[in-house]
N, C-alpha and C positions, 0 to 999 in steps of 0.2 A: 504493500500500500504506500501511498504518498500522503504524508501527514503534515498539515500546516500548523504553525504556532504563531500567535501574535500577543503583544502586550499593549494594553490601551490605558488611557487616563494618566494619572500621576505616577511617577516612578516610585518604587519602594525597594528597600533592601530585601533580597530573597527571590527576586524574579530570575536572576541568572542561575541560581541553583535549580530552580524549577525547569528552566530551559534545558539545562544540562541533563537533568534526570530523564526528561522526556526523550531527548535526543539519543543519549547513550543507550537507553533501553530499546528504543525503536530500531536503531541501527543494528544492535546485536540480535534483534529478532528478525532482521532481514528487510526492514522497511526504510524508506527515504523520508527525510525531514526537511521541510522548507520553512525558513524563518521569514515571516511577513514583517517588513520594516514599518515603523511608525504607526502601529496599531491599525485601525480600519483604514487609515489613509493609504497604506500600502496596497490595499485591495481596490482603491478608487483610482489610483494613478497609473495602473498598468496599461500599457499600449499593446494590444493584441496583434503583434506583428513580430515574427521571428527575428527580424533584423533590428528591432527596437532595443535600446539599452534600458532594461528594467532593473538594473542593479540597485537603484535607489528604492525599489519596491519590495524586493525579496532576495534571499540568499539561501543557497544550499548549505545546511548545517553539517559539520563534521565533528568527530570527537576532538580533534585538535583545537577547533574553535571554541567549543563549549568548555573544554578542560581549562583553557586559558582564562576564561572570564568568570568562572564559578566563584572565585574568592572575592569578587568585586561587587559593589552595590549597583543600584540602577538597573538598567536593562540593555543588554548588548543589541537588542533589536530596535531600540529607540521606541518612542511612544508619542501619542498625540491624543487630543480630545475630539477627534474627528467623528462625526455622526453621519454616515452616508445617507441616512433618511432625511437629513436637514442640512444640506450643503449650501452655504451662502453663495450668491452669484459670483462674487470675486474669487471664491475658493474652488470653483468647478475646474477640474483639470483642463488644460488648453485644448486637448484633442476632443473634449466633450462639450465645449462651449456652444457649438452650433446646435447641439441637441438639447441642452439644458440651460435655459436663460431666465428662469424665474428668480425672484429675490431669494427664495428658499427652494431647494431641489432635492427630491428623493431619487438618488441614483442607484438604488438597490438592484435594479435590473442589470446595471453594469457590473456590480460586485458579483452577482451570481454568474455572469458570463466569465468574469475573471477567475473565479474559483474553478469553473470548468476548464478554462484555458490552461490553468496551472496543473490540472489533473488531480486536484486534492480530493482524496477519499474521505478524510476527516479533517476537522478544523478544531484546534484547541486554543480558545481565547482566554487570556488571563486579565482580569480587570475587576472594577467595582460595579455598582448597580447600573451605571450609565453604559459602560462597555458591554456588560452582559445583557442589558435590555435589548441592545441591537443583535446580540447573539441569539436571543429568543426569536426575534423577527426573522433571522435567517433560518433558524431551525424550523419555524412554521412554514417556510417556503422550500423545505426539503434538504437543507444542508445538514450534514451529520456533524453535530456539535457535542464536544465534551468540554465543559468549562471549569476554570480554576478561579476561586475567589481571591481577590487582592485589593486591599485598601488599608491605609493607615488608620482610618476611622473605625474599622471592624464592623461596618454597617451593611454588609451583604446579607440579605435574608436567606435562611436555610442552612447556616453554618455558625458554629460558635467562634470559629477562627478564620481570619483572612490574612494572607501573607502580608507582612509589613507591620502588623499591629504590635507584636512583641518588641521589635526594635524601636518603634515609636514610644512605647511605654518606658522601655529601658533608658532611651536618650532623654526623655522628659524628666525622669527621676534624677538622672545624673546631672543634667544641666540646671535643674531647679536647686539641687543641693550645692552646686558650684556657685550659683548666684546668691545663695544665702550669706556668703561671706561679706559681700558688699551691703546687703540689706541689714545684716547684724552690725556691721561696722558703723553704719550711719543711722541705725535705729529707725528704719523706714518700713513702709508697706512694700512688699514685692508682688507685683502683678505680672503674670506670665500668660500670654495668649497661646493656646495650643490648637491642634487640629480638632475638627468635629463640626461639620456643617449642620447635620440633623441629629446626630447621635453623640452622646457625651462620654463615651467609653474612655477616650484618651485623656480626659480630665479626671474622671471618676477613679480609674484604677491607680494612677500615681498618687492621688490623694488618699486612697485606701491604704496604700503602701507607706504613707507617712511623708510624702514629698511636700505636701502643703496642708495648711489649716482648713481651708475652705475651697470649694469649686463651684462654678456656675456652669450649667449645661443647657443645651438647646431645648430639652424636653420640659423645662420649667422656667417661666419668666420670673426673674428674681427682683426683689425689692432692694434697691441700692442703699437705702437707709439701714435696712436690716443687715446687709453685708458689711457696711461701715461699722455698725455697732459691734458685730461679731469680731471683726478684724482688730478693732481697738482693744477689745477684751483679750484677744489672743496675744496681741503685742505686749500687754502688761503682764500676762501670764508666762511669757517667754523670758528667761534670765538674760538673753541678749537683746531684748526689747525690739523685736520685729515680728511681722506676721506675713503669711504667704497665701495668695489665692491663685488658682488656675482657672482661666477663663476660656471656655470653648469658643472657637471663632464664630459659631452660630448661636451663641447665647444672646438673650434679649432682656432688656430692662422690662419691668412690669409696665404694661400699657404701650410698649413700643415694638418695632419690628427689627429684623436683622439689619446689621450694619454692613454696607458694601463699599469696596474701594472705588468702584465705578459702576455705571449703569449698563454698560455693554454686557450682553449675555453671550455665553459660549454656545456651541451647536446643540447642547442638551438643555438649553434654556436657563442655565445658571449664571447669575452675576458673580463676580469675584468678591469673595468675602474678605473682611479685614478691617480692623479699627475699633471693634468693641472693647478690646483690652485697653486701648488708649483712652477711650471714653470712660471706662471704669476708673482708670487712674486719675483722670481729671475730677470725676465726681467724688472719689475717695478723699482727695486733697481738699475739695470744697467742703465736704460734710464732716470730716474728722473733728474739727473743733467742737462740734455739737456734742460729741461723745468723749471728748478729751480735755475737759476743763477749758474750753475755748482756745486751745493751743493747736496749731497746725501740725500735721504729720506729712512729711515729704514721701514721695513714691519713686521706686525704681520700676520701670516698665520694660518688658522684653517680649517681643514676639519671636517664638522659636522657629516657626515656618519650615523652610527647606532644610535647616540644619539637622532636623530629626529624620528627614528623608534620605540624606546623603550618607555616603560611607558604607562600610561593610555591614552585612546582617549579623545580628546576634545569634546565639546558639539555636534558639527556637526557630528563627527565620532562616536557618541553614538546614535544619532537620525537617520541618514541616513541608517546605517546598519540594524536598526530595521525595517525601511520601506522597504528596499531591501529584507530582509528575508521574510516579509509578502507578498510582491509582487511576490516573487518566489513561495511561497505556493499557492497564488491565481492562478497562472498559472498551477501548478501541479494539484490542485483540479478541474480545468476546463479541465484537460487532454490535456493541450497545452505544446508543447516542441519545441526545436530548437529556443529558445528565450534568449535574454540578457535583464535583467531588467536595466532600465536606469533613468537618470534625465536629462531632456532637457528643457531649457528655464523655469526653475523653476517648472516643472511638472514631476511627476513620471509616468513611463510607461514601455514599452518594445519594442524591435526591433528584427529583425531576427538575430540569432546568428552569421551567416557568415559575418555580417558587421564588425566583429572584424578583419577578414583577408582581407577585401576588400580594405583597404587603411590605411596609417599611419596617426595618429593624431598628428599634429605639430602646433606650434604657427604660425599664419598668420602674417609674419613680416611686410608686407605692411600695415596691419591694426593695429597691436598692438606693433610694435617695431621700434624705431627711430634708423636707422643704422648709422647715423652720430653722434648722441648724446649717443649711446649705453645705452639706457634706455627705459622704456615703453612709448608707444605713445597712446594717447586716446583723442578724441575730445568731446565726450558726453557719459554719462552713461544712457541716456534715452533708456528704453526698453532693456538694457543689461541684460544678465543672472546673477544669484547670484554671481558667481565668475568672472564675467566680460569677461574674455578671453576664447573664445571657440576655437575649432579646425579649421584648415584651410579648 
């Protein structure tokens, strides 16, 4: 068989180990592996002509290639947020501009032809809910899909774990502890903005692990006065006289909406998030005197952003991608498709692919979040999954 692999959306540590696992196993089973470059963009840009140079769209993967990149972060195949079902007029490939000239264009028909042109028997996309939602569309049109969940936010429905999440949590804990030295030296509030558009796992887990005093997450619109009151008390209870809050990028003030860097939307309809951490910092500085005997408290603000995406994967994001890649090949070799490999309650398995679009995966705030104390809530770890917090 000829098997295609692609990685879409944001890069995360762990993608290259997954690419390697699929490739090594497939080659040793006697199959060929084609790496699609730049996510779904690679399948939109192909020129179906044997004389055309399509090296920017795909590459034949070998053991030598994948063995060389396995220890690095990011994705050897590159990535994009391309959605072939909604291509802006300016982004339509040059050779298709005469055919597609609307402001938004669904060029799925060309993607299907390109899959046939490449002779792909199976396609293994790795991505979050956006990338995989398009995989569901292709599956419904007859493409044999086996998908692998990947996202820093850990918000793909149908699995307890997505590639990239452990490294994100690990880096968030490490960097928060590193920034404590400045916060303590100057007796300040420390406000750190972390990933999490719709789901608050990347703020909740580090807080549960002791990285911060409080966290605010997208699932609950928080009261800034209450947060200020809590952080002032935390600061006085700390011998070094400082306190820490983790702010999910999708968190919202009570009575307000998400904060965006810009109004322009990507191909999946998302505006670029960013700025809530800065707004929280300004409000804390303004409100602190109310709870601090009329004395101001200064703030250190840091947005972690891409620094937790970059670099090598941690141990979990080296092992799980290897397992996910082999699970995907197991399904391919059994001629099964329309599946998402997953990890649930500590067990590897697979579920129907369309579970990705059946519901959103969010933190169950009644079970895992104390809305008065603005911090994680848990009563027992007995029989909890490895990362404790599962979807709602």
